[in-house]
C-alpha positions, 0 to 999 in steps of 0.5 A: 531490472532494479534490485529488490531492497527492504524498505521501512514505512508506516503511518504519520504518528508512527504507531503502524510500522512495517518492512516490505521487500520490493524493487519499486519497479512496478508502481500504480496510481488508481482512479478509483473512488478511494485511491484518487482521494488519497493520492496513493502510489501503490506497489503490490508485493506478496504477503510473504514480502511484507512484515508488520512490525507494530500497530496491528491493534491501531489499524481500522479496516475499511471495505467498499464496493466488492469488499475484497480489499482490506483498506487499513488505516491508522485509527490515531492519525488516519494514514492509509499506508497499506491494504491487504487482499488477494492477487488475481491468482488468489494468493495473499498480497499487500498494496503498499502506499509508496508515499509512506515508505521512508526515504523514497522520492516519489517525484522521481517516479513514473507510475502506471495509470490504472482505471479502477473506476471502471471495475 
């Protein structure tokens, strides 16, 4: 198993910045209507492993379907670098778009496909 590391990331214009602790071992691509259009590669972490450093005031919240995930995006550049919600056990979690992490080579990754369209 890969060792957890603290990654930094954020949006394109730099207003939204965060740190996340993850081993990036479990990655997901989803075919739901929003993830497919965004091209997100996601890793999920407990809220306690995520720290927003700047930009809370720049985030816009978009919810659809069951309105349980807060799809957050920078209101300046439009980049959706993370989302907030609850894990299946009800605990708070963050879905981080790995494409928005600094220094990550996504071409070397093999994410699992998730059929979100069927939910």
